[in-house]
C-alpha positions as CSV (number, residue, x, y, z in Angstrom):
1,M,89.0,99.8,106.6
2,L,91.6,98.5,109.1
3,A,94.6,96.1,109.1
4,A,97.1,95.4,111.8
5,D,100.3,93.5,112.4
6,G,102.9,93.9,115.1
7,S,102.9,97.5,116.3
8,E,101.4,98.8,113.0
9,L,97.9,99.8,112.2
10,A,96.9,100.7,108.6
11,F,93.7,102.5,108.0
12,A,91.9,104.2,105.1
13,T,89.0,106.7,105.2
14,M,86.1,107.2,102.8
15,P,86.9,109.5,99.8
16,T,85.8,113.1,100.0
17,A,85.5,116.0,97.6
18,S,89.1,117.0,98.4
19,D,90.8,113.7,99.3
20,C,90.8,110.3,97.6
21,D,92.1,106.8,98.1
22,R,94.9,107.2,100.6
23,V,96.2,104.9,103.2
24,F,97.9,105.7,106.6
25,I,100.1,103.6,108.8
26,W,100.1,104.4,112.5
27,E,103.0,103.1,114.6
28,S,101.8,102.4,118.1
29,L,105.3,102.5,119.7
30,T,106.1,106.0,118.4
31,H,102.5,107.3,117.9
32,R,103.6,108.5,114.4
33,V,101.4,108.4,111.3
34,A,102.9,107.8,107.9
35,Q,100.8,109.0,105.0
36,L,101.0,106.9,101.8
37,G,100.3,109.0,98.8
38,Q,99.6,112.7,98.3
39,K,96.3,114.4,99.1
40,Q,94.4,114.6,95.8
41,R,90.9,114.9,94.4
42,C,89.2,111.9,92.9
43,K,89.6,112.0,89.1
44,V,86.8,109.5,88.7
45,K,84.0,108.3,91.0
46,S,85.8,106.3,93.8
47,L,84.2,103.5,95.8
48,G,87.0,103.8,98.3
49,V,89.8,101.6,99.6
50,S,89.3,97.9,100.3
51,G,91.4,94.7,100.9
52,L,93.9,96.5,103.1
53,G,97.0,94.7,104.5
54,V,100.1,95.9,106.4
55,T,103.3,94.3,107.8
56,K,106.8,95.6,108.5
57,G,106.3,99.1,107.1
58,R,104.6,98.0,103.9
59,A,100.9,98.3,103.0
60,M,98.9,96.9,100.2
61,W,95.4,97.9,99.2
62,L,92.7,98.0,96.5
63,T,91.0,101.0,95.0
64,T,87.8,100.8,92.9
65,S,86.5,103.5,90.5
66,S,83.0,103.1,89.2
67,G,81.9,103.6,85.6
68,P,78.4,103.2,83.9
69,T,78.9,99.5,83.1
70,L,82.4,98.6,84.3
71,S,84.4,99.3,87.5
72,T,88.2,99.4,87.5
73,V,90.0,97.8,90.4
74,K,93.6,98.6,91.0
75,L,96.1,97.0,93.5
76,W,98.7,99.3,95.1
77,T,101.6,99.1,97.5
78,A,103.8,101.5,99.3
79,T,106.1,101.7,102.4
80,T,106.7,104.2,105.1
81,K,110.2,104.8,103.6
82,R,108.9,105.0,100.0
83,P,105.3,106.4,100.5
84,T,104.5,107.0,96.8
85,P,102.1,104.2,95.9
86,R,103.2,101.7,93.2
87,Q,100.5,100.0,91.1
88,L,100.8,96.2,90.9
89,L,97.7,95.1,89.1
90,T,94.6,96.5,87.4
91,A,91.4,94.7,86.3
92,N,87.9,95.6,85.0
93,V,84.7,94.1,86.3
94,A,81.0,94.6,85.6
95,S,79.7,97.1,88.1
96,G,78.3,95.2,91.1
97,D,80.1,92.0,90.4
98,E,82.7,90.4,92.8
99,A,86.1,92.1,92.9
100,P,88.6,90.3,90.5
101,I,91.5,90.9,92.9
102,I,91.6,90.0,96.5
103,V,94.1,91.0,99.2
104,G,94.7,88.7,102.2
105,T,95.6,89.3,105.8
106,A,99.3,90.3,105.9
107,S,101.7,89.3,108.7
108,G,105.4,88.5,109.4
109,G,106.6,90.4,106.3
110,L,104.3,88.5,103.9
111,L,101.5,90.2,101.9
112,P,99.4,87.8,99.8
113,Y,97.0,88.7,97.0
114,A,95.3,86.8,94.2
115,Q,93.6,87.2,90.8
116,D,91.4,84.2,90.0
117,T,93.8,81.2,90.5
118,A,97.1,83.2,90.4
119,V,98.4,83.8,93.9
120,T,101.3,86.2,94.6
121,V,103.0,86.7,98.0
122,L,104.8,90.0,98.2
123,R,107.4,90.3,100.9
124,S,107.9,93.5,102.8
125,D,111.3,93.9,101.1
126,G,109.6,94.1,97.7
127,K,110.5,90.5,96.5
128,S,107.7,88.0,95.8
129,F,106.8,84.5,94.9
130,N,103.9,83.0,92.9
131,W,101.7,79.9,93.2
132,T,98.8,78.7,91.1
133,A,95.7,77.4,92.8
134,T,93.5,74.7,91.3
135,D,90.4,76.9,91.5
136,H,89.3,80.5,92.0
137,V,90.8,81.9,95.2
138,V,88.3,83.4,97.7
139,G,90.5,84.1,100.8
140,L,94.2,84.5,101.9
141,A,96.0,84.9,105.2
142,A,99.6,85.0,106.3
143,R,101.0,84.2,109.7
144,G,104.2,82.6,111.1
145,G,105.9,82.4,107.7
146,Q,103.0,80.6,106.1
147,V,100.2,81.6,103.8
148,A,96.7,79.9,103.8
149,V,94.9,79.9,100.4
150,A,91.1,79.2,100.4
151,Q,89.6,78.3,97.0
152,D,86.1,78.1,95.6
153,G,84.5,75.0,97.2
154,N,86.0,73.5,100.4
155,R,89.8,73.4,99.9
156,V,92.4,75.4,101.9
157,T,96.1,75.0,101.0
158,V,98.9,76.2,103.3
159,L,102.1,77.3,101.7
160,D,105.5,78.0,103.3
161,S,107.4,81.3,102.7
162,N,108.9,79.8,99.5
163,G,105.6,78.7,98.0
164,N,105.9,75.0,98.8
165,V,102.7,73.2,99.9
166,V,102.7,72.4,103.6
167,S,99.2,71.0,104.0
168,V,95.8,70.7,102.3
169,D,92.5,70.7,104.3
170,L,89.0,69.8,102.9
171,Y,85.9,71.1,104.7
172,T,82.3,69.9,104.7
173,S,81.0,73.1,102.9
174,A,82.2,76.1,101.0
175,V,84.8,78.3,102.7
176,N,84.3,82.1,102.6
177,A,87.3,83.3,104.5
178,V,90.4,81.9,106.2
179,A,92.8,82.9,109.0
180,L,95.9,81.4,110.7
181,T,96.1,81.5,114.5
182,S,98.3,80.0,117.2
183,K,95.4,77.6,118.0
184,G,95.0,76.4,114.4
185,Q,93.5,77.2,111.1
186,L,90.2,79.2,111.3
187,V,87.7,79.3,108.4
188,Q,84.3,80.9,107.8
189,R,81.7,78.6,106.3
190,G,78.5,80.6,105.9
191,T,77.5,81.4,109.5
192,T,80.0,78.9,111.0
193,L,83.5,79.5,112.1
194,E,85.6,76.3,112.2
195,L,88.9,76.0,114.0
196,R,91.0,73.0,113.0
197,R,94.3,71.7,114.3
198,G,95.1,68.3,113.1
199,A,92.2,66.0,114.0
200,D,90.9,68.5,116.6
201,A,88.0,70.7,115.3
202,H,85.7,73.3,117.0
203,D,82.7,75.0,115.5
204,Y,81.3,78.4,116.5
205,T,78.1,80.1,115.2
206,M,77.9,83.7,113.9
207,S,74.8,85.7,113.0
208,A,73.4,85.6,109.4
209,T,75.3,88.8,108.6
210,G,78.5,87.8,110.3
211,V,81.9,88.3,108.6
212,L,85.2,87.0,109.9
213,D,87.4,90.2,110.2
214,D,90.6,88.9,111.7
215,A,92.3,86.4,114.0
216,D,95.6,86.2,115.8
217,A,97.2,84.4,118.7
218,R,94.2,83.0,120.7
219,W,91.5,85.4,119.6
220,A,89.2,85.9,116.6
221,V,87.0,88.8,115.7
222,W,83.9,89.0,113.5
223,S,81.4,91.8,112.7
224,D,77.8,92.1,111.6
225,G,77.8,95.7,110.3
226,K,76.8,97.2,113.7
227,F,78.9,95.4,116.3
228,V,82.3,93.7,116.6
229,H,82.3,90.3,118.4
230,V,85.5,88.9,120.0
231,I,85.8,85.2,120.8
232,R,88.5,83.2,122.6
233,L,90.1,80.3,120.9
234,P,89.8,77.4,121.1
235,D,86.6,77.3,123.3
236,G,84.8,80.0,121.4
237,A,83.7,82.0,124.5
238,Q,82.6,85.5,123.6
239,V,84.8,87.9,125.6
240,G,83.5,91.2,124.2
241,V,81.0,93.0,122.0
242,Y,81.8,96.6,120.8
243,P,80.0,99.1,118.6
244,G,81.7,99.2,115.2
245,T,81.7,98.2,111.6
246,T,85.0,96.4,111.3
247,A,88.0,95.4,113.4
248,A,91.6,94.2,113.2
249,L,93.8,92.2,115.7
250,S,97.4,92.2,116.5
251,G,98.2,89.7,119.3
252,S,95.9,90.8,122.2
253,T,95.4,94.3,120.8
254,L,92.0,94.9,119.2
255,Y,91.3,97.9,116.9
256,V,87.7,98.7,116.2
257,A,86.5,101.2,113.6
258,N,83.3,103.1,114.5
259,G,82.5,106.0,112.2
260,K,85.5,108.5,112.5
261,T,86.9,106.8,115.6
262,I,89.3,103.9,116.0
263,A,89.1,102.4,119.5
264,I,92.1,100.4,120.8
265,R,91.5,97.7,123.4
266,T,93.6,95.1,125.1
267,I,91.9,91.7,125.2
268,R,92.3,89.7,128.4
């Protein structure tokens, strides 16, 4: 699991017999790694870390523990200065069902998350604001002091840093994921990526297993479980394909996770 913003990369590894559910923040300028949480054994069966976000020294992530019929999902946050994780939310869900809490892409000191229709944006200083969507939230992304909220169906609402509505966009089919870039608002609709800026729209096609991982500045990255694909915005030209399972972008810096290795590349 990877997330990036500015000069920071957050990552999490799979739980082992001796270590469980920890997150690390790597600072590319100093090459130092901050460990969030103490090394510990899993007290219950862990399904690992998901929904990871990082910005300005603060990380947010989900952990899931599996039971016979119910799984427990917990939302955590910690900072490089206060590395002991603090629990924000907990929810139970039938094993195998969709996670009841989602964490969006964090950026610019804003870390959005949602439970059903309740959206919360946690700032890197620990303060937060709330907003209620009209339907179940399926995707979130922050960038440039704004937060995009994608709901069940075809609606994406953009909020400012105080929770005021900036814009509402309706798409021709259900939205699965959303990102904000310098070239416009990018959404995934099934196997289609659509970039929209005002009346200008561009569509790009992914594979049947494609998932939008991240987007920033003038690039977007999606993965299919085996390879990471980088496209240029707004023309959609593919500029790179790399072995890996997931990726994160910060400006023109691409981070690709492939097994135990994180590859760092500069996109040109």
